[in-house]
C-alpha positions in Angstrom: -103.2 149.2 88.3 -102.8 146.2 85.9 -99.4 145.3 87.5 -101.1 144.8 91.0 -103.6 142.5 89.4 -100.9 140.7 87.7 -99.1 139.9 91.0 -102.0 138.1 92.3 -101.8 135.6 89.4 -100.0 132.4 89.3 -96.4 132.6 88.9 -96.2 131.1 85.5 -98.5 133.4 83.9 -96.4 136.4 85.4 -93.3 134.8 84.1 -95.1 134.7 80.5 -96.1 137.9 80.8 -92.9 139.5 81.7 -91.3 137.6 78.8 -94.1 138.8 76.4 -93.6 142.3 77.5 -89.8 142.2 77.1 -90.1 140.4 73.5 -92.6 143.1 72.5 -89.9 145.7 73.6 -87.4 144.0 71.6 -89.7 143.5 68.7 -90.8 147.2 68.5 -87.2 148.7 69.0 -85.0 146.3 67.1 -86.4 143.1 65.5 -89.2 144.5 63.2 -86.5 146.2 61.2 -84.8 142.8 60.2 -86.6 141.0 57.6 -87.8 137.3 58.2 -86.8 137.8 62.0 -89.8 140.3 62.4 -92.5 138.0 61.0 -91.0 134.9 62.7 -91.3 137.1 65.9 -94.9 138.3 65.3 -95.7 134.7 65.1 -94.3 133.5 68.4 -95.6 136.5 70.1 -99.1 135.2 69.1 -98.3 131.9 70.2 -97.0 133.1 73.5 -100.4 134.9 74.0 -102.1 131.3 73.5 -99.7 129.8 75.9 -100.5 132.8 78.6 -104.2 132.2 78.2 -103.7 128.4 79.0 -101.4 129.1 81.8 -104.1 131.5 83.2 -107.0 129.2 83.0 -104.9 126.4 84.1 -105.3 124.2 80.8 -102.8 121.9 79.3 -101.8 123.0 75.9 -101.4 120.5 73.1 -98.2 120.5 70.8 -100.6 120.2 68.2 -102.0 123.5 68.9 -98.8 125.3 69.5 -97.5 123.7 66.0 -100.6 124.8 64.3 -100.4 128.3 65.5 -97.0 128.8 64.7 -97.7 128.2 61.0 -101.1 129.8 61.0 -99.6 133.0 62.5 -96.6 132.9 60.4 -99.3 132.9 57.3 -100.9 136.1 58.8 -97.8 137.8 59.5 -96.4 137.0 55.9 -99.8 138.4 54.5 -99.4 141.6 56.4 -95.9 142.1 55.0 -96.8 141.1 51.4 -99.7 143.7 51.5 -96.9 146.4 53.0 -94.6 145.6 50.2 -97.3 145.5 47.6 -98.4 149.0 49.0 -95.3 150.7 49.1 -93.9 153.1 46.4 -90.6 152.8 47.7 -88.0 150.1 46.5 -87.2 149.8 50.5 -90.0 149.4 52.5 -89.6 152.0 55.2 -88.2 150.7 58.4 -89.0 147.2 57.9 -85.8 146.1 56.0 -87.6 144.6 52.9 -87.2 145.7 49.1 -89.7 145.3 46.5 -88.0 141.9 45.3 -88.7 140.3 48.3 -92.6 140.1 47.4 -92.0 136.6 45.7 -90.4 135.2 48.9 -93.2 136.5 51.3 -95.8 135.4 48.9 -94.3 131.8 48.8 -93.7 131.9 52.4 -97.5 132.8 53.0 -99.1 130.2 50.7 -96.7 127.5 52.6 -97.3 128.3 55.9 -101.1 128.5 55.2 -101.0 125.1 53.8 -98.9 123.5 56.3 -101.2 124.8 59.0 -104.0 122.8 57.3 -101.9 119.9 56.9 -101.1 119.8 60.7 -104.7 119.9 61.3 -105.2 116.6 59.0 -102.3 115.1 61.2 -103.9 116.1 64.2 -107.4 114.5 63.3 -105.6 111.1 62.6 -103.8 110.9 65.8 -104.5 109.4 68.8 -105.0 112.5 70.9 -108.0 113.3 68.8 -109.4 109.7 68.8 -109.2 110.1 72.8 -110.7 113.5 72.9 -113.7 113.4 70.5 -116.0 110.6 70.2 -116.8 111.0 66.6 -113.3 112.3 65.3 -114.5 111.4 61.6 -116.7 114.5 61.6 -113.3 116.4 62.1 -112.4 116.0 58.6 -114.7 118.7 57.7 -112.4 121.2 59.8 -109.4 121.3 57.5 -111.6 121.6 54.4 -113.0 124.8 55.9 -109.7 126.1 56.9 -108.1 125.5 53.5 -111.2 127.2 51.8 -110.8 130.4 54.1 -106.9 130.5 53.6 -107.0 129.9 49.8 -109.8 132.7 49.9 -107.7 134.9 51.8 -104.5 134.4 49.6 -106.6 134.9 46.7 -108.2 138.2 47.6 -104.6 139.2 48.7 -103.3 138.7 45.3 -106.1 140.6 43.9 -105.4 143.4 46.2 -108.8 143.2 47.8 -107.4 142.8 51.4 -106.5 146.5 52.5 -104.1 146.1 55.4 -103.9 144.1 58.4 -105.1 140.3 57.7 -106.7 139.9 61.2 -108.7 142.9 60.9 -109.8 141.6 57.4 -110.8 138.4 58.9 -113.0 140.2 61.7 -114.6 142.0 58.9 -115.2 139.0 56.5 -118.6 137.4 56.2 -116.6 134.2 55.1 -114.7 134.2 58.3 -118.1 134.1 60.3 -119.6 131.6 57.9 -116.6 129.4 58.6 -116.6 129.9 62.2 -120.4 128.8 62.4 -119.5 125.6 60.7 -116.3 125.0 62.6 -118.7 125.3 66.0 -121.1 122.9 64.4 -118.4 120.5 63.5 -116.9 120.5 67.0 -120.5 120.1 68.6 -121.2 117.0 66.4 -117.6 115.6 67.0 -117.8 115.6 70.8 
């Protein structure tokens, strides 16, 4: 039934959906077993979701959003593997290809990608594109501070082993996430 609905949607969305289905299949059967490639693929699949959403809504998507999303989703994927490696009692993380010694690499990658995503927000705010979209773009300088707080708190809690499994599930349960979301909505309201 869903395939019939998809056939009535625009061609670019159909192609993106087909690509997403193909990549998800390849990820599930092959790529999730290859260290680093697995988390890169996860990040890219999340970005493809954003692109498909923009396609179905006939919206133009910014390179800034794509760039931010790659690093932010790589941050989340890295945290997911970090938690899995720490929880594993085996030296080889079952079916993932990681070993316990990879924890330092994955931890560093998580920190770097989270912080780089905040840097991309800062660069965007200082761009000509932001000044054309927002009438009061200076208010946007609170956005990277909020993201930085949320990312650093998440990293802190993961390092304390207080995030159980999936960082996305954690984010949806976290009161901090909702407080940050309210602040972000308020900031965007005053920026426009």
